[in-house]
N, CA and C of each residue as an Amber inpcrd file, in Angstrom:
protein
   696
  28.7840000  40.4810000   3.0870000  28.2730000  39.4530000   3.7200000
  27.1450000  38.7930000   3.2410000  26.3100000  39.6910000   2.4600000
  24.8060000  39.0350000   1.8180000  25.3700000  38.4150000   0.7360000
  26.4330000  39.0590000  -0.1210000  26.6550000  38.2100000  -1.1130000
  27.2530000  36.8600000  -0.9250000  28.1730000  36.8340000  -0.0950000
  28.6180000  35.5700000   0.5120000  27.5000000  34.5660000   0.7710000
  26.6190000  34.9520000   1.7730000  25.2560000  34.0250000   1.9840000
  24.5400000  33.7830000   0.4500000  24.4290000  34.6640000  -0.3620000
  23.7240000  34.1930000  -1.5860000  24.5140000  33.0920000  -2.3490000
  25.8900000  33.2620000  -2.3410000  26.6280000  32.4180000  -3.0490000
  26.5390000  31.0480000  -2.4430000  26.5950000  31.0980000  -0.9700000
  26.5360000  29.7900000  -0.3500000  25.2040000  29.2170000  -0.5380000
  23.9960000  29.7710000  -0.6270000  22.8510000  29.1970000  -0.9230000
  22.6890000  28.6410000  -2.2030000  23.1610000  29.3470000  -3.2780000
  23.4430000  28.9080000  -4.4420000  24.1470000  27.5140000  -4.6410000
  25.2290000  27.3370000  -3.9930000  26.0790000  26.2480000  -4.1670000
  25.3950000  24.9370000  -3.3530000  24.7900000  25.4990000  -2.3250000
  23.9780000  24.3380000  -1.5160000  23.0170000  23.9060000  -2.4890000
  22.3400000  25.1100000  -3.0710000  21.1040000  24.3390000  -4.1000000
  21.6060000  23.5770000  -5.4360000  22.7540000  23.9410000  -5.9190000
  23.4630000  23.1640000  -6.8330000  23.6850000  21.8590000  -6.4480000
  24.5560000  22.0150000  -5.3270000  24.7020000  20.5120000  -4.5800000
  23.4660000  19.8220000  -4.5180000  22.1330000  19.9000000  -3.9720000
  21.0730000  19.5280000  -3.7060000  20.6500000  18.8490000  -5.2330000
  20.5070000  19.6720000  -6.2360000  20.0020000  19.3140000  -7.2880000
  20.9610000  18.3340000  -7.8210000  22.2420000  18.2250000  -7.8190000
  23.0250000  17.5420000  -8.5400000  23.0170000  16.0200000  -7.6440000
  22.7970000  16.0230000  -6.2710000  22.4760000  14.9660000  -5.5440000
  21.2530000  13.9830000  -5.8820000  20.1580000  14.9330000  -6.2610000
  18.8880000  14.7060000  -6.7480000  19.1100000  13.7930000  -8.0320000
  19.7860000  14.3590000  -9.0810000  19.8890000  14.1450000 -10.3550000
  20.6250000  12.5580000 -10.2400000  21.7490000  12.7070000  -9.2730000
  22.5660000  11.2350000  -9.2820000  21.3630000  10.2370000  -8.7200000
  20.9550000  10.4260000  -7.4770000  19.9940000   9.3380000  -7.0160000
  18.8920000   8.8730000  -8.2070000  18.4590000   9.6190000  -8.8600000
  17.3820000   9.4670000  -9.5790000  18.0070000   8.4050000 -10.7320000
  19.2260000   9.0320000 -11.2200000  19.7830000   8.0940000 -12.3030000
  20.4740000   6.8110000 -11.7210000  20.7160000   6.4370000 -10.4110000
  21.0700000   5.2420000  -9.9470000  19.7810000   4.5500000  -9.5260000
  18.5950000   5.0840000  -9.3450000  17.5030000   4.6540000  -9.1350000
  16.8330000   3.9940000 -10.5250000  17.1750000   5.0050000 -11.4180000
  16.4580000   4.5470000 -13.0620000  17.3470000   3.0930000 -13.2900000
  18.6530000   3.1790000 -12.9130000  19.6260000   2.0460000 -13.2570000
  19.0580000   0.7880000 -12.6660000  18.8010000   0.9710000 -11.5470000
  18.4720000  -0.2700000 -10.5910000  17.1270000  -0.8170000 -11.2180000
  16.0990000   0.2750000 -11.5010000  14.8290000  -0.1480000 -12.1970000
  15.1290000  -1.1450000 -13.4290000  16.0980000  -0.5730000 -14.3450000
  16.1480000  -1.2350000 -15.3620000  16.9720000  -2.8210000 -15.3000000
  17.7740000  -2.7110000 -14.1560000  18.3830000  -4.0800000 -13.8920000
  17.1160000  -5.0430000 -13.4190000  16.4320000  -4.4680000 -12.5770000
  15.3110000  -5.2360000 -12.0250000  14.3450000  -6.2030000 -12.8430000
  14.2700000  -4.9420000 -13.6460000  13.0770000  -5.6860000 -14.7080000
  13.8680000  -6.6460000 -15.7590000  15.1850000  -6.4090000 -15.9220000
  15.8260000  -7.5710000 -16.7540000  16.3520000  -8.8740000 -15.9300000
  16.3060000  -8.6650000 -14.7960000  16.2650000  -9.8200000 -14.0100000
  15.0510000 -10.6470000 -13.5500000  14.0010000  -9.6870000 -13.4920000
  12.4340000 -10.4770000 -13.3210000  11.6780000  -9.3020000 -13.8190000
  10.8780000  -9.7930000 -14.8440000   9.7950000  -8.8720000 -15.2160000
   8.5730000  -8.7240000 -14.4290000   7.9730000  -7.6390000 -14.6450000
   6.4150000  -7.4600000 -13.7920000   5.8460000  -8.7520000 -14.1960000
   5.6650000  -8.9870000 -15.4320000   4.6910000 -10.2230000 -15.8750000
   5.1000000 -11.4490000 -15.2170000   6.3950000 -11.7130000 -14.8180000
   6.9480000 -12.8890000 -14.2410000   6.4210000 -13.0140000 -12.9340000
   6.4380000 -11.9440000 -12.2160000   6.1990000 -11.6030000 -10.7480000
   4.6100000 -11.4880000 -10.6690000   4.0550000 -11.1380000 -11.5030000
   2.6720000 -11.5830000 -11.3990000   2.0900000 -12.8580000 -11.7670000
   2.8210000 -13.5240000 -12.6180000   2.5420000 -14.7370000 -13.1230000
   2.9340000 -15.7880000 -11.8850000   3.7360000 -15.1770000 -10.9220000
   4.0530000 -16.0560000  -9.5180000   3.1270000 -15.9660000  -8.9190000
   2.6500000 -14.8770000  -8.6310000   1.4940000 -14.6270000  -7.5940000
   0.0970000 -15.5500000  -8.1780000  -0.2980000 -15.4350000  -9.3550000
  -1.1860000 -16.0230000  -9.6770000  -0.9730000 -17.6110000  -9.8750000
   0.0660000 -18.1890000  -9.6820000   0.2100000 -19.4850000  -9.7040000
  -0.0130000 -20.0710000  -8.0310000  -0.1990000 -19.0860000  -7.0610000
  -0.5670000 -19.5920000  -5.8650000  -1.6010000 -20.3130000  -5.4850000
  -1.3920000 -21.3530000  -4.8650000  -2.2140000 -22.2700000  -4.3820000
  -3.6750000 -21.5860000  -3.8300000  -3.5960000 -20.6880000  -3.0030000
  -4.7430000 -20.0660000  -2.6540000  -5.0650000 -18.5420000  -3.2860000
  -4.5080000 -18.4360000  -4.5160000  -4.8760000 -17.3810000  -5.3310000
  -6.2930000 -17.1870000  -5.3470000  -6.8250000 -15.8200000  -5.1420000
  -8.2750000 -15.7490000  -5.0570000  -8.5360000 -14.5180000  -6.2800000
  -9.1190000 -14.6930000  -7.2940000  -9.4750000 -13.8460000  -8.3920000
 -10.1640000 -12.5660000  -7.6590000 -10.1700000 -11.5310000  -8.2270000
 -10.8810000 -10.2190000  -7.6630000 -12.5270000 -10.3120000  -7.8210000
 -12.7090000 -11.1910000  -8.7920000 -14.2860000 -11.1520000  -8.5870000
 -14.6960000 -12.1850000  -7.6830000 -14.1530000 -12.7660000  -7.0130000
 -14.3820000 -13.7910000  -5.9970000 -14.4550000 -13.0920000  -4.5160000
 -13.8040000 -11.7150000  -4.4250000 -13.7360000 -11.0470000  -3.3000000
 -15.1210000 -10.2810000  -3.2920000 -15.7970000  -9.9500000  -1.9840000
 -16.8240000  -8.9620000  -1.8150000 -16.4010000  -7.6910000  -2.1780000
 -17.3740000  -7.1120000  -2.5350000 -16.9720000  -5.5740000  -3.0300000
 -16.5770000  -5.0120000  -1.7190000 -17.6390000  -4.8590000  -0.6310000
 -16.8770000  -4.2080000   0.5410000 -15.6200000  -4.6590000   1.1950000
 -15.0250000  -5.6360000   0.6400000 -13.6790000  -5.9060000   1.2500000
 -12.6580000  -5.0230000   0.0560000 -12.9340000  -5.0450000  -1.0680000
 -12.1310000  -4.3810000  -1.9580000 -12.2210000  -2.9300000  -1.8370000
 -13.4600000  -2.1830000  -1.5590000 -13.4080000  -1.1330000  -1.1630000
 -12.6910000  -0.7970000   0.0830000 -12.8230000  -1.6930000   1.0660000
 -12.0810000  -1.3020000   2.5960000 -10.7150000  -1.3120000   2.4000000
  -9.9450000  -2.2060000   1.4290000  -8.5470000  -2.1840000   1.2890000
  -8.3110000  -0.7920000   0.6310000  -8.9320000  -0.2640000  -0.4370000
  -8.8440000   0.9160000  -0.9190000  -8.6830000   2.1010000   0.1720000
  -9.7670000   2.0330000   0.7260000  -9.7820000   3.1790000   1.5370000
  -9.0450000   2.9990000   2.9010000  -8.6480000   2.0200000   3.1430000
  -7.6190000   1.7930000   4.4900000  -6.1100000   2.3400000   3.9150000
  -5.8890000   1.8060000   2.6120000  -4.3860000   1.6670000   2.1850000
  -4.2100000   2.9730000   1.4300000  -5.0650000   3.2450000   0.4740000
  -4.6670000   3.8830000  -0.6890000  -6.1350000   4.4250000  -1.3560000
  -6.5310000   5.5360000  -0.7020000  -7.8760000   5.9450000  -1.1140000
  -7.9600000   6.7370000  -2.3400000  -6.8980000   7.1750000  -2.8190000
  -6.8950000   7.9090000  -4.1160000  -6.2920000   6.8940000  -5.2460000
  -6.1250000   5.4140000  -5.0150000  -5.7270000   4.4720000  -5.7930000
  -6.2670000   4.5130000  -7.1050000  -7.6340000   4.8440000  -7.5210000
  -8.0730000   5.0440000  -8.8360000  -7.8160000   6.0380000  -9.6950000
  -7.1770000   7.1110000  -9.0720000  -6.5800000   8.4480000  -9.5240000
  -5.3560000   8.4830000  -9.9940000  -4.2840000   7.8000000  -9.1690000
  -2.9510000   8.1900000  -9.3430000  -2.3330000   7.2350000 -10.4680000
  -1.2060000   7.3890000 -10.7040000  -0.4200000   6.7870000 -11.9650000
   0.6520000   5.7740000 -11.6210000   0.4800000   5.4560000 -10.0410000
   1.4270000   4.5730000  -9.2930000   2.1370000   5.0810000  -8.3450000
   2.4340000   6.4360000  -8.4510000   2.9800000   7.3370000  -7.4970000
   2.0580000   8.4420000  -7.1080000   1.5730000   8.9130000  -5.9060000
   0.6160000   9.7820000  -5.5510000   1.2920000  11.0230000  -4.7260000
   1.6510000  12.1230000  -5.6560000   2.4410000  13.2200000  -4.9450000
   1.5480000  13.6910000  -3.8980000   0.1570000  13.9760000  -4.1020000
  -0.6260000  14.4660000  -2.8180000  -0.6800000  13.5500000  -1.9220000
  -0.4670000  12.3270000  -2.1240000  -0.1340000  11.4410000  -1.0060000
   0.8120000  11.5400000  -0.0680000   2.0220000  11.7070000  -1.0080000
   3.1680000  11.8890000  -0.1320000   3.2480000  13.2420000   0.3100000
   2.8270000  14.3400000  -0.0880000   3.0410000  15.6950000   0.5880000
   1.9830000  15.5860000   1.9050000   0.8430000  14.8710000   1.9210000
   0.0130000  14.7780000   2.7870000   0.7870000  14.2380000   4.0110000
   1.3910000  12.8530000   3.4720000   2.3240000  12.1400000   4.6750000
   3.4720000  13.0220000   5.4120000   4.0090000  13.8960000   4.4870000
   5.0770000  14.6450000   4.9510000   4.6170000  15.6820000   5.9870000
   3.5390000  15.8680000   5.5660000   2.9400000  17.1430000   6.5200000
   2.5170000  16.6140000   7.7870000   1.6450000  15.3610000   7.7250000
   1.6310000  14.7570000   8.9810000   2.8220000  14.4050000   9.8130000
   3.6650000  13.8090000   9.2340000   5.1680000  13.6270000  10.1110000
   5.5740000  14.8320000  10.5130000   5.6350000  15.9540000   9.8510000
   6.3710000  17.1320000  10.3680000   5.6730000  17.7870000  11.5530000
   4.1710000  17.4650000  11.4580000   3.2370000  18.0580000  12.4730000
   3.4870000  17.4040000  13.6260000   3.4250000  15.7910000  13.6570000
   3.6290000  14.9440000  14.8420000   5.1480000  14.7420000  15.1900000
   6.0540000  15.2710000  14.3700000   7.4870000  14.9610000  14.8710000
   7.9030000  13.7660000  14.8330000   7.2060000  12.6300000  14.3150000
   7.6650000  11.3140000  14.0770000   7.1170000  10.6930000  12.8530000
   7.6940000   9.6030000  12.4010000   7.5110000   8.9810000  10.9440000
   6.1650000   7.9330000  11.2040000   4.9780000   8.5480000  10.9600000
   3.9520000   7.9020000  11.1180000   3.1400000   7.5230000   9.8810000
   3.4070000   8.0530000   8.8120000   2.6060000   7.8940000   7.3140000
   3.7070000   7.9250000   6.2910000   3.8100000   6.7810000   5.3510000
   4.7670000   7.1040000   4.2410000   4.5390000   7.3300000   3.0700000
   3.0730000   7.5440000   2.7300000   2.5940000   7.8930000   1.2370000
   2.6590000   6.9720000   0.2290000   3.0300000   5.7810000   0.5520000
   3.2430000   4.7590000  -0.6250000   2.0130000   4.2070000  -0.8280000
   1.6070000   4.2400000  -2.3020000   0.3040000   3.7320000  -3.0110000
   0.4270000   2.1360000  -2.7100000  -0.7810000   1.5830000  -3.2340000
  -0.8520000   0.3400000  -3.4960000   0.0810000  -0.4010000  -4.1430000
   0.1670000   0.1260000  -5.3470000   1.3000000  -0.1280000  -6.4580000
   2.3850000   0.0030000  -5.8900000   2.8680000   0.7990000  -5.2520000
   4.2550000   0.7760000  -4.6130000   4.5840000  -0.3090000  -3.6650000
   3.2790000  -0.4800000  -2.7900000   3.4400000  -1.6970000  -1.5820000
   3.5500000  -3.0140000  -2.3320000   2.8870000  -2.8880000  -3.6540000
   2.9450000  -4.3370000  -4.3120000   4.4250000  -4.3890000  -5.0170000
   4.8130000  -3.4330000  -5.5290000   6.2310000  -3.4220000  -6.0100000
   7.4950000  -3.5690000  -4.8440000   7.1950000  -3.2000000  -3.7090000
   8.1740000  -3.5310000  -2.6940000   8.1580000  -4.9120000  -2.4120000
   6.6650000  -5.5300000  -2.2340000   6.8920000  -6.9040000  -1.8510000
   7.3710000  -7.9070000  -2.9800000   7.4420000  -7.2820000  -4.2170000
   8.2350000  -7.9620000  -5.3260000   9.4430000  -7.9500000  -5.5370000
  10.2170000  -6.8550000  -5.1330000  11.5390000  -6.5450000  -5.4980000
  12.2310000  -5.9320000  -4.0780000  11.4930000  -5.2080000  -3.1750000
  12.3330000  -4.7310000  -2.0460000  11.7260000  -5.1300000  -0.7610000
  11.6820000  -6.4530000  -0.5770000  11.2880000  -6.9720000   0.7540000
  12.0290000  -6.2860000   2.0350000  13.3420000  -6.3480000   2.0030000
  14.0920000  -5.8500000   3.2440000  14.8350000  -4.7440000   3.0560000
  14.5700000  -4.1450000   1.8120000  15.4840000  -2.4250000   1.9030000
  14.7230000  -1.3150000   1.9690000  15.3730000  -0.4280000   2.7370000
  14.9310000   0.9480000   2.7560000  15.9820000   1.7040000   2.8260000
  16.0230000   2.3710000   1.4190000  17.0040000   3.4790000   1.1910000
  16.5980000   4.3280000  -0.1660000  17.0940000   5.5390000  -0.1930000
  16.5630000   6.4090000  -1.5050000  16.5330000   5.7780000  -2.6590000
  17.6330000   5.3810000  -2.9790000  17.7960000   4.5150000  -4.4230000
  16.5940000   3.7360000  -4.7060000  16.5010000   2.6410000  -3.6470000
  15.5910000   1.7410000  -3.7240000  13.8980000   2.5810000  -3.6830000
  13.6090000   3.4610000  -3.1780000  12.3290000   4.4190000  -3.2130000
  12.2690000   4.9940000  -4.5700000  13.2640000   5.3090000  -5.2600000
  13.1980000   5.7990000  -6.4420000  13.0310000   4.5720000  -7.6140000
  14.0490000   3.7930000  -7.4230000  13.5540000   2.5470000  -8.3050000
  12.0480000   2.0680000  -8.2530000  11.4630000   1.9010000  -6.8790000
  10.2600000   1.6470000  -6.4960000   9.1670000   2.5020000  -7.2500000
   9.4790000   3.8680000  -7.3580000   8.4750000   4.7770000  -8.0900000
   8.5600000   4.4110000  -9.4860000   9.6260000   4.2250000 -10.3220000
   9.8380000   3.9290000 -11.5270000   9.1740000   2.5470000 -11.9170000
   9.1970000   1.7520000 -11.0260000   8.5430000   0.3280000 -11.2050000
   6.9310000   0.5400000 -11.1540000   6.5200000   1.3070000 -10.3000000
   5.2200000   1.5420000 -10.0920000   4.6260000   2.0710000 -11.1320000
   5.2040000   3.1710000 -11.7140000   4.5280000   3.6950000 -12.9080000
   4.7740000   2.8930000 -13.9500000   5.3190000   2.2140000 -14.2070000
   5.4730000   1.0830000 -15.2300000   4.2760000  -0.0800000 -15.1620000
   4.1880000  -0.3640000 -13.6600000   3.1900000  -1.5120000 -13.4050000
   1.7700000  -0.8840000 -14.0500000   1.3770000   0.3510000 -13.4860000
   0.3440000   1.0510000 -14.0880000   0.2300000   1.0280000 -15.2960000
   1.1790000   1.0670000 -16.1150000   1.0900000   1.2990000 -17.4830000
   0.7930000  -0.1930000 -18.2550000   1.2360000  -1.1150000 -17.5600000
   1.1760000  -2.4630000 -18.1790000  -0.0480000  -3.2960000 -17.4240000
  -0.4880000  -2.8510000 -16.4680000  -1.5260000  -3.4920000 -15.6460000
  -2.6460000  -2.5840000 -15.3740000  -3.9930000  -3.1890000 -15.4990000
  -5.1000000  -2.4560000 -15.0690000  -5.0480000  -2.2830000 -13.5170000
  -5.9900000  -1.3490000 -13.1120000  -6.2260000  -1.0460000 -11.5600000
  -6.8400000  -2.2800000 -11.1210000  -7.6880000  -3.1370000 -11.5290000
  -8.2370000  -4.2240000 -11.0160000  -7.1970000  -5.3830000 -10.9920000
  -6.1960000  -5.3830000 -11.8290000  -5.3580000  -6.3640000 -11.9200000
  -4.1470000  -6.0540000 -10.6200000  -4.0580000  -4.7040000 -10.4560000
  -2.9790000  -4.2490000  -9.6430000  -3.5650000  -4.8810000  -8.3110000
  -5.0550000  -4.5350000  -8.0510000  -5.6930000  -4.7200000  -6.4120000
  -5.5910000  -6.3590000  -6.3520000  -5.8210000  -6.7650000  -7.2950000
  -5.9870000  -8.3940000  -7.3080000  -4.5340000  -8.8730000  -6.9840000
  -3.4020000  -8.5780000  -7.5840000  -2.0890000  -9.0510000  -7.3820000
  -1.8220000  -8.6870000  -5.7910000  -2.0350000  -7.4770000  -5.3390000
  -1.7640000  -6.8280000  -4.2770000  -2.3850000  -7.7930000  -2.9200000
  -4.0490000  -7.9640000  -3.2000000  -4.3710000  -8.7540000  -1.8630000
  -3.9480000 -10.1790000  -1.8580000  -3.4420000 -10.7090000  -3.0640000
  -2.8940000 -11.8830000  -2.9780000  -1.1810000 -12.1730000  -2.8450000
  -0.7860000 -11.1480000  -2.4190000   0.8390000 -11.0970000  -2.1500000
   1.3580000 -10.4120000  -0.7480000   0.2230000  -9.8400000  -0.0600000
   0.5010000  -9.2180000   1.0830000   0.4830000 -10.0000000   2.3360000
   1.1360000  -9.6740000   3.3040000   1.1210000 -10.2350000   4.6470000
  -0.0290000 -10.0170000   5.6130000  -0.3810000 -11.0660000   6.0220000
  -1.7110000 -10.9760000   6.8490000  -1.6340000 -11.4640000   8.1510000
  -0.3410000 -11.8600000   8.5590000  -0.0850000 -12.3860000  10.0170000
  -0.5410000 -13.6900000  10.0400000   0.2250000 -14.4500000  10.9980000
  -0.0310000 -16.0100000  11.3070000   0.2650000 -16.5340000  10.1160000
   1.3720000 -16.4940000   9.5940000   1.7570000 -17.2090000   8.4610000
   0.7990000 -17.2120000   6.9960000   0.0080000 -16.2360000   6.7390000
  -0.9910000 -15.8910000   5.8440000  -0.1790000 -14.9580000   4.7060000
   0.0610000 -15.5230000   3.6460000   0.6090000 -14.5130000   2.8510000
  -0.3840000 -14.0940000   1.5800000  -1.6650000 -14.3490000   1.9520000
  -2.7840000 -13.6480000   0.5300000  -4.0750000 -13.6020000   1.4270000
  -4.9410000 -13.0190000   0.4800000  -6.1990000 -12.8000000   1.2880000
  -6.9110000 -14.2780000   1.3540000  -6.6310000 -15.2330000   0.6550000
  -7.3300000 -16.6900000   0.6110000  -7.0010000 -17.3020000   1.9670000
  -5.5240000 -17.2430000   2.2260000  -4.9900000 -18.1040000   3.5000000
  -5.6210000 -17.2160000   4.5070000  -5.4700000 -15.6890000   4.5480000
  -6.0180000 -15.2260000   5.6230000  -7.6570000 -15.5800000   6.0020000
  -8.3700000 -15.4600000   5.1140000  -9.7220000 -15.7620000   5.2460000
  -9.9860000 -17.1450000   5.9420000  -9.4950000 -18.0500000   5.3580000
  -9.6320000 -19.2980000   6.1330000  -8.9530000 -19.5270000   7.4950000
  -7.8490000 -18.9800000   7.6420000  -7.2900000 -18.9850000   8.8500000
  -7.7740000 -18.1890000   9.8830000  -8.4650000 -17.0580000   9.5570000
  -8.9320000 -16.0050000  10.5420000 -10.7060000 -16.7080000  10.7140000
 -11.1650000 -16.8610000   9.5920000 -12.7410000 -16.7760000   9.8100000
 -13.5140000 -18.3300000   9.2590000 -12.1790000 -19.4470000   8.8280000
 -12.4370000 -20.5570000   8.7200000 -13.3200000 -20.6460000   7.2890000
 -13.2430000 -19.7090000   6.5580000 -14.1740000 -19.7120000   5.3070000
 -13.3210000 -19.1500000   4.0080000 -14.0540000 -19.2680000   2.7470000
 -13.3720000 -18.5630000   1.5550000 -13.6190000 -17.2020000   1.5510000
 -12.6110000 -16.3120000   0.9000000 -12.7340000 -15.0960000   0.8260000
 -14.3800000 -14.7500000   0.3900000 -14.8300000 -15.3670000  -0.6250000
 -16.0840000 -14.9410000  -1.2240000 -17.2170000 -15.0280000  -0.0620000
 -16.8360000 -15.8020000   1.0220000 -18.0450000 -15.9720000   2.2880000
 -18.0430000 -15.0000000   3.1580000 -16.9220000 -14.2040000   3.0970000
 -16.9360000 -13.2510000   4.3380000 -17.8500000 -12.2880000   4.4280000
 -18.4260000 -12.0760000   5.5250000 -19.4060000 -11.3010000   6.0400000
 -18.7750000  -9.8410000   5.9210000 -19.7180000  -8.8000000   5.8190000
 -19.0170000  -7.4640000   5.8050000 -18.3360000  -7.0660000   7.0330000
 -18.7260000  -7.5780000   8.1400000 -17.6890000  -7.3510000   9.5520000
 -16.4590000  -8.1340000   9.4350000 -16.2900000  -9.2480000   8.8290000
 -14.9540000  -9.8580000   8.5560000 -14.1800000  -9.3900000   7.3760000
 -14.9720000  -8.6380000   6.4260000 -14.2480000  -8.1320000   5.0630000
 -13.5430000  -6.8860000   5.7720000 -14.5130000  -5.9190000   6.5680000
 -13.6520000  -4.6410000   7.1570000 -12.5520000  -5.0690000   8.1640000
 -12.7220000  -5.9370000   8.7970000 -11.3310000  -6.6110000   9.8170000
 -10.2510000  -7.0140000   8.8780000 -10.5770000  -7.9920000   8.1530000
  -9.2920000  -8.4940000   7.2370000  -8.7770000  -7.2730000   6.3870000
  -9.3720000  -6.2500000   6.1150000  -8.8110000  -5.1970000   5.3200000
  -7.8180000  -4.1730000   6.2780000  -7.8610000  -4.4840000   7.3870000
  -7.0590000  -3.4670000   8.3210000  -5.9110000  -4.0440000   8.8380000
  -6.0120000  -5.5220000   8.5150000  -4.8050000  -6.4800000   9.1360000
  -3.3300000  -6.0350000   8.6420000  -3.1990000  -5.8520000   7.2900000
  -2.0400000  -5.6850000   6.7700000  -1.3630000  -4.5840000   7.1040000
  -1.7090000  -3.2820000   7.7190000  -1.2050000  -2.2010000   8.0600000
  -0.2780000  -2.6500000   9.2160000  -0.2400000  -3.7070000  10.0590000
   0.5700000  -4.1860000  10.9810000   0.1420000  -5.5890000  11.5430000
   0.4340000  -6.5390000  10.8030000   0.0300000  -7.8800000  10.8330000
   0.3480000  -8.7480000  12.3730000   1.3010000  -8.1050000  12.8960000
   1.7220000  -8.4390000  14.2460000   0.9630000  -8.0450000  15.2070000
   0.3770000  -6.5110000  14.9920000  -0.2620000  -6.1140000  15.8470000
  -2.0440000  -6.3140000  15.8390000  -2.3440000  -6.4460000  14.8270000
  -3.8000000  -6.4150000  14.2360000  -4.3810000  -7.8330000  13.8790000
  -3.6350000  -8.9810000  14.0880000  -3.9610000 -10.2730000  13.8120000
  -5.2290000 -10.7530000  15.0370000  -6.2430000 -10.9380000  14.4150000
  -7.4330000 -10.9750000  15.7350000  -6.9910000 -12.0520000  16.5260000
  -6.3570000 -13.1090000  16.0520000  -5.9990000 -14.4060000  16.8970000
  -5.0190000 -13.8050000  18.0150000  -4.3340000 -12.8610000  17.7370000
  -3.4690000 -12.4790000  18.8060000  -3.8380000 -11.2240000  19.7770000
  -4.4510000 -10.1570000  19.0780000  -4.8430000  -9.1560000  19.4730000
  -6.3820000  -8.6960000  19.1590000  -7.5160000  -9.3350000  19.4450000
  -8.5640000  -9.0700000  19.1830000  -8.9840000  -7.8440000  19.1850000
  -8.7720000  -7.2000000  20.5270000  -8.9820000  -5.6560000  20.8770000
  -8.6250000  -4.8530000  19.9500000  -7.1710000  -5.0550000  19.7780000
  -6.5940000  -4.0870000  18.6800000  -7.0020000  -4.2560000  17.4580000
  -7.3100000  -5.5700000  16.8620000  -7.9430000  -5.9860000  15.6660000
  -9.2300000  -5.1320000  15.4490000 -10.1310000  -5.0910000  16.5910000
 -11.2710000  -4.4160000  16.2800000 -11.0350000  -3.1500000  16.3450000
 -10.4360000  -2.5720000  17.1080000 -10.1690000  -1.0120000  16.7570000
  -9.6820000  -0.5130000  15.4730000  -8.8860000  -1.4670000  14.9040000
  -8.5210000  -1.3090000  13.6890000  -9.6950000  -1.0720000  12.6970000
 -10.4060000  -2.0770000  12.7420000 -11.5690000  -2.1230000  11.8870000
 -12.4980000  -0.9610000  11.9530000 -12.5520000  -0.4140000  13.1760000
 -13.5020000   0.7260000  13.4040000 -12.9580000   1.8510000  12.3360000
 -11.4880000   2.0710000  12.6120000 -10.7940000   3.0740000  11.7830000
 -10.9690000   2.7250000  10.3270000 -11.0850000   1.4570000   9.7820000
 -11.1920000   1.3360000   8.5300000 -12.6290000   1.6130000   7.9500000
 -13.2920000   1.1780000   8.7460000 -15.1460000   1.4650000   8.4930000
 -15.3640000   3.2510000   8.4910000 -14.5010000   3.9500000   9.3030000
 -14.4640000   5.3170000   9.3400000 -14.0940000   5.6780000   8.0000000
 -12.7600000   5.2170000   7.4700000 -12.1910000   6.1130000   6.4400000
 -13.1180000   5.5630000   5.4210000 -13.8960000   4.3790000   5.3140000
 -14.9200000   4.1280000   4.1020000 -15.8210000   5.0520000   4.0860000
 -16.1840000   5.5980000   5.4560000 -17.2860000   6.3770000   5.3040000
 -16.9820000   8.0100000   4.8960000 -15.8070000   8.2020000   5.3430000
 -15.2580000   9.1840000   4.7280000 -15.1850000   9.5940000   3.1490000
 -14.7020000   8.3610000   2.7020000 -14.4370000   8.4890000   1.2730000
 -15.9730000   7.6030000   0.4860000 -16.7020000   7.6760000   1.0930000
 -18.4270000   7.5860000   0.3960000 -18.2730000   6.0240000   0.0390000
 -17.5960000   5.0960000   0.7300000 -17.6920000   3.7370000   0.4320000
 -19.0380000   2.7960000   1.0560000 -19.2090000   3.5640000   2.1600000
 -20.5950000   3.1980000   2.8950000 -21.3550000   4.4750000   3.4560000
 -22.7650000   4.1620000   3.6680000 -23.4460000   5.2580000   4.2650000
 -23.4300000   5.3050000   5.7480000 -23.8700000   6.2070000   6.4290000
 -23.7590000   6.4460000   7.6640000 -24.3190000   5.3730000   8.4190000
 -25.9100000   5.0570000   7.7870000 -26.5000000   3.5870000   8.1740000
 -25.8570000   2.4240000   8.0630000 -25.0110000   2.3290000   6.9990000
 -24.2850000   1.1480000   6.7570000 -23.1210000   1.0400000   7.5670000
 -22.4520000   2.1830000   7.9120000 -21.4770000   2.0380000   8.9180000
 -22.0390000   1.8310000  10.5080000 -23.2020000   2.3730000  10.7230000
 -23.9140000   1.9580000  11.9360000 -24.1830000   0.4760000  12.0370000
 -24.6180000   0.0550000  11.0010000 -24.7890000  -1.4850000  10.9690000
 -23.4100000  -2.2250000  11.4630000 -22.3240000  -1.6690000  11.2320000
 -21.1010000  -2.3680000  11.2460000 -20.6180000  -2.1960000  12.5040000
 -21.3870000  -1.2740000  13.3760000 -20.8870000  -0.9140000  14.8360000
 -19.9330000   0.2540000  14.9120000 -20.3270000   1.3500000  13.7000000
 -19.2580000   2.4540000  13.8970000 -20.4690000   3.6190000  13.6810000
 -20.2380000   4.5540000  14.6980000 -21.0480000   5.6660000  14.7800000
 -20.3020000   6.6870000  14.2790000 -20.6240000   7.8710000  14.4380000
 -19.9830000   9.0920000  13.8140000 -18.8730000   9.3420000  14.6850000
């Protein structure tokens, strides 16, 4: 009986490894096909050609730090895919018994916007990972962050940081206050929920979460967080 169980486990392991290898090959094939259809450079050029494109240098430092703290606090450390982030998200999801976190990096989210706006499957996730690693090879971190904030959805028909700053605050991104910067950084997590024009109370709750994450990651001091209305 014990020998039978061992053989069964070995067979299951072989099948699992084989399935993983097949999915990886399919994902790699899709990655190559997508790059052939449209290169990362071409996708980036389309983003930079937007009427309201905002260079990273025109964005307040607190906004940039808030985005990283809120969306991908290891952004400066990983290579496009963050194994630690994936492991942490898996632990949270298993602990809470629901899909609360996905573990996607800023780079992966940018790739999803470029190539997979509607798809959710394993082959897509593997192709997305290959593309994210390639993007980190071809672009600097600052370029990736710049492209990201200029291509994500902020709600109310705003598809970049320039449009969102003007729609929500009536000003250019460079003119945003610290309060406005931290609020705007929290919206893309769930634009239909956190758009301040629709749900100001929820938008404020999300802003507080963003500032707390900034405090935890050392982007603001306790006194700076307090000035933003966030205590311990």
